[in-house]
Every structure is written in C-alpha cells, then in structure tokens.
C-alpha positions in Angstrom: 4.7 -21.6 -34.2 8.1 -22.3 -32.2 10.2 -21.6 -35.2 8.1 -18.2 -35.7 8.8 -17.5 -32.0 12.6 -18.4 -32.1 12.8 -16.4 -35.1 10.8 -13.6 -33.5 12.9 -13.3 -30.4 16.2 -13.1 -32.0 15.0 -10.3 -34.3 13.7 -8.1 -30.5 17.3 -9.3 -29.6 19.3 -7.6 -32.6 16.8 -4.8 -32.8 17.5 -4.0 -28.6 20.9 -4.5 -29.1 21.1 -2.3 -32.7 19.6 1.1 -29.9 22.5 0.2 -27.5 24.6 0.2 -30.3 23.3 3.2 -32.2 22.6 5.6 -29.1 25.2 7.7 -28.8 25.0 8.3 -24.7 23.3 5.1 -22.7 20.4 7.2 -21.7 19.7 8.0 -25.6 17.4 4.9 -26.1 17.2 5.5 -30.1 14.3 4.7 -32.0 11.8 2.4 -30.1 8.9 0.8 -31.8 5.1 0.7 -31.7 4.3 -1.6 -28.3 0.4 -2.0 -29.7 2.0 -3.6 -32.7 4.4 -6.0 -31.1 1.4 -7.0 -29.2 -0.3 -7.8 -32.4 2.0 -9.8 -33.9 3.3 -11.5 -31.2 1.2 -14.2 -31.8 0.0 -14.7 -28.3 3.6 -14.2 -26.7 3.0 -10.9 -25.7 4.3 -11.2 -22.2 7.8 -12.4 -23.1 8.6 -9.8 -25.5 7.2 -7.5 -23.1 9.7 -9.1 -20.6 12.6 -8.2 -23.1 12.0 -5.1 -23.3 11.5 -4.9 -19.6 14.8 -6.0 -18.7 16.6 -3.2 -21.0 14.3 -1.0 -19.2 15.7 -2.2 -15.6 19.3 -2.1 -16.9 18.5 1.6 -18.3 16.9 2.6 -14.7 20.0 1.3 -13.3 22.8 2.6 -15.2 24.7 5.5 -13.6 24.9 7.9 -16.5 20.8 7.6 -16.9 20.9 8.4 -13.3 22.9 11.3 -13.9 20.8 12.4 -17.1 18.1 12.4 -15.0 16.0 9.8 -16.6 15.1 11.5 -19.6 13.0 8.6 -21.5 11.5 7.0 -17.9 7.7 7.5 -19.9 8.7 6.2 -23.5 10.1 3.2 -21.6 7.1 2.2 -19.5 4.3 2.9 -21.8 6.2 0.7 -24.3 6.2 -2.4 -21.8 2.8 -1.9 -21.1 1.3 -1.2 -24.5 2.9 -5.0 -25.2 1.7 -6.3 -22.4 -1.5 -3.9 -20.4 -1.7 -6.5 -17.8 2.1 -6.0 -16.8 1.7 -5.5 -12.6 5.2 -5.4 -12.2 5.7 -2.4 -14.9 3.5 -0.2 -13.8 4.6 -0.2 -10.2 8.0 0.4 -11.1 7.6 2.9 -13.3 5.4 4.9 -10.8 8.1 4.8 -8.6 10.5 6.4 -11.7 8.4 9.1 -12.6 7.0 10.2 -9.1 10.3 9.8 -7.6 13.5 9.2 -10.3 12.2 11.4 -12.7 8.9 13.6 -11.3 6.4 13.9 -14.4 3.4 13.3 -12.3 1.0 13.9 -15.3 2.5 11.1 -16.4 2.6 8.9 -13.9 -0.9 9.7 -13.4 -1.5 8.8 -17.7 0.1 5.5 -17.2 -1.3 4.6 -14.2 -4.5 4.8 -15.8 -4.1 2.5 -18.7 -3.2 0.2 -16.2 -6.8 0.3 -13.8 -8.4 -0.2 -17.5 -6.3 -3.9 -17.9 -5.8 -4.5 -14.5 -8.4 -4.0 -11.4 -6.2 -4.2 -8.7 -6.2 -2.2 -5.0 -2.4 -1.0 -5.5 -2.4 0.4 -9.1 -5.6 2.4 -7.1 -4.0 3.2 -4.3 -0.8 4.7 -6.2 -2.9 6.4 -8.6 -4.9 8.1 -5.8 -1.7 8.5 -4.3 -0.3 11.2 -6.9 -3.6 12.9 -7.9 -3.9 13.8 -4.2 -0.5 14.5 -3.2 1.1 15.9 -6.2 -1.8 17.1 -8.5 -4.3 18.0 -5.9 -7.2 16.4 -7.1 -9.1 15.2 -4.2 -12.2 14.2 -5.5 -10.7 12.1 -8.0 -7.9 11.0 -5.7 -10.9 9.3 -3.3 -12.9 7.6 -5.9 -9.3 5.3 -6.3 -8.8 5.3 -2.7 -12.3 3.8 -2.1 -11.8 0.8 -5.0 -8.6 -0.3 -3.6 -10.6 -1.1 0.3 -13.2 -3.0 -2.0 -10.5 -5.0 -4.0 -8.4 -7.9 -1.9 -5.4 -8.1 -0.9 -4.9 -4.1 0.3 -3.5 -3.4 3.6 -5.9 -2.7 6.6 -5.6 0.8 7.1 -7.3 1.3 3.4 -10.8 2.3 4.5 -9.5 5.0 7.2 -7.6 6.5 5.2 -10.1 6.0 2.6 -13.0 7.6 4.7 -10.4 10.6 6.0 -9.8 11.3 2.6 -13.3 11.8 2.0 -14.0 13.8 5.2 -10.8 15.8 5.0 -9.2 16.6 1.3 -6.5 19.2 1.4 -6.1 18.7 5.2 -2.4 19.1 6.3 -3.1 15.6 8.8 -4.7 13.9 5.6 -1.8 14.2 3.5 0.6 13.0 6.3 -1.7 9.7 6.9 -1.2 9.7 3.4 2.7 9.9 2.9 3.1 7.4 5.7 0.6 5.1 4.2 2.9 5.0 1.0 6.0 4.7 3.2 4.2 1.1 4.5 3.9 0.5 0.6 6.8 1.1 -1.2 9.8 -1.9 -1.0 11.9 0.4 -3.2 14.7 2.6 -0.5 15.4 5.2 -2.6 11.8 6.2 -2.8 11.1 5.2 0.9 13.9 7.4 1.4 12.4 11.1 -0.7 9.1 9.7 1.0 10.6 10.0 4.4 11.9 12.9 3.6 8.9 14.4 2.4 7.0 13.2 5.6 9.1 15.5 7.7 8.3 18.8 5.5 4.8 18.0 5.3 5.1 17.4 9.2 7.1 21.3 9.7 4.7 22.9 7.1 1.9 21.6 9.1 3.1 22.6 12.2 5.0 26.0 11.3 1.1 26.8 9.6 -0.7 26.6 12.6 1.7 28.3 14.9 1.5 31.0 12.2 -2.3 31.1 12.6 -2.3 31.9 16.0 0.4 34.6 15.9 -1.8 35.9 13.9 -4.9 35.3 16.6 -2.2 37.1 18.9 -1.8 40.1 16.9 -5.2 41.0 16.4 -6.0 40.4 19.7 -2.7 42.2 21.2 -2.2 44.6 18.8 1.7 42.9 18.3 2.9 39.5 18.0 4.3 37.5 20.9 7.6 37.2 21.9 7.8 33.9 22.6 5.9 30.8 21.4 4.7 30.1 25.3 3.0 33.2 25.3 0.5 31.7 22.8 -0.9 28.9 25.6 -0.9 31.4 28.1 -3.1 33.7 26.5 -5.2 30.7 24.6 -4.1 31.4 21.5 -3.0 27.8 21.0 -3.7 24.4 23.0 -0.1 23.2 22.4 3.1 23.9 21.1 4.5 21.3 18.5 8.0 20.0 18.6 9.8 19.8 15.0 10.6 16.2 13.7 14.0 16.0 15.7 11.7 17.1 19.1 13.3 20.9 18.9 11.0 23.5 19.7 9.9 25.6 17.1 10.4 29.4 18.1 9.4 32.7 17.1 11.6 35.6 15.1 10.2 38.5 13.4 6.9 37.8 13.9 7.0 34.2 12.5 7.3 31.2 13.3 10.5 29.1 12.7 12.6 26.1 12.7 16.4 25.1 12.4 15.6 22.8 10.2 16.4 23.0 6.7 13.1 22.2 4.7 10.9 22.6 1.4 8.0 24.4 1.2 5.6 21.8 -0.4 3.1 22.8 -3.4 0.7 20.5 -5.9 1.5 20.5 -9.2 -1.6 21.0 -11.1 -2.3 19.0 -14.1 -0.3 20.1 -17.2 0.7 19.0 -20.4 4.6 17.7 -20.9 6.8 16.7 -23.7 9.3 14.3 -23.7 
C-alpha cells in the first residue's frame, strides 16, 4: 500500500506541476481533476491528496499576477480541495474569505459552505454561512437558522447567543447589520478581510446615520412645509432625539434638503442570489 501511495503522490505532483507548466498565465489553473473521483481512488489517503492541492491553492492565492487578474479560479480550487476532503475545515474558512473579499461571489461562497455544514457541524462554518446569507444576500430567515445553530455548538464566542436573538428579532435592521459585521471582524484573523470589513462597518454606520437623519428631515418638511436650514433644528423641533457624528467624530450637515457627510463612503446594497458562471 505504501508503494501505491508513493506512486500516487508522485503522479499527483507531476500532474500539478504539469498544470503549472501548461498554464499560459499564473491564474490559469488548467484542467483540474474530479475531486470526488480522487477521493474514491485515494485508498484512504484523501487528506494527504487534499493537502497537496491545498498547498497549490495557497500558492495561487498569494501570487501577485493572480491578485491582479482578480482570482478567477478561486471557487474551482476550493471546490476541488473540499471534494477530495469534505471535512477540510481550513479550506472552507479560507475559501469563504476569498469568495467574499478577494473575488466577491456570494452565491458560490454560500454553496461551498452549505457543502461544508453537511460534513462538519462546526460553529464557525454556520457563523460564516449565516453572515453571508444575512449581510450579502439578505436571506434573513436562513441566516438566523445558521447563527442559531452556531450558538448550540461548542467553541463559539460568547457574543453569538445575543447576536442570534437580535437577528431573529430585527432582521434587516441597520444596527443588527452593524453588530454582525463587528462580530465578523472579531472572528477573522485575515488582515485584508479584516480591513475590508472595517470599511464596510464604517459605510454601514454612515448609511444608518444618514438614513435616520433624512427620515427626520422629511418629518420636519411634512410639518413645516420646508426642510430645516441646519440639523440642530431637528432637535429643537423634537424631530430627532440626537444628532450622531460620523465615524471620524465630525458632525453631519444638511445640503439641498438632505443630510450629507464629507467622508467618502459606499452605499451598501444586498446582492440577491443569482446563478453565476466561472
């Protein structure tokens, strides 16, 4: 059996090197094998084979030209590794970050994690799946189900039960979204993911504040027939209980009847699930 394993390992390495040689560019991974077939013929050494492909996947993710090309084959590689070893925790976790941060493809991120939770009942996979369903796809009920499951499993952070109850009670509420992203920042160790999540958190806070201020401005307009000249008038008239400040501590202001900020920010939208092609 050891002879067969050595021969099989050598064959896989030759195959992998061949893909690298044949590829015209670093991001071209060539024709990949069927992961399910590899698992069947692995003679019980599926984790070793998965590790070999995982090393190549990590190398792919770290290549500058692959980064510049936008990581075109991230899902294909994640699918291959987890087909060979469907219990590969690290692969699911890392490839989720790749599919939501490096090459945003939320549909496929969910597909990969749905495969993961069928094979591993791990709190982190349920948490990541719930996060993507909630924050990126707006599927609040399904998100709540997975966050609730994460709270029932050992090893999860102490904030999960509170987050689950908040999600169940206030799906779609901006404060719930902010709490969710803050929790995701605490959970991840990947610096690029953490930085992009911090930017998302900042954008969510601005979007929430502007939404509330503009709603107060509209109440003022309906009552007075014209928008206020200054946001302080919302407090005086009882149309707002407080005036928030932006994430850098500066006051928002009003211009052309709308609350605005001088900070650059993105208006975040939910991405509904659609079929995608590689």
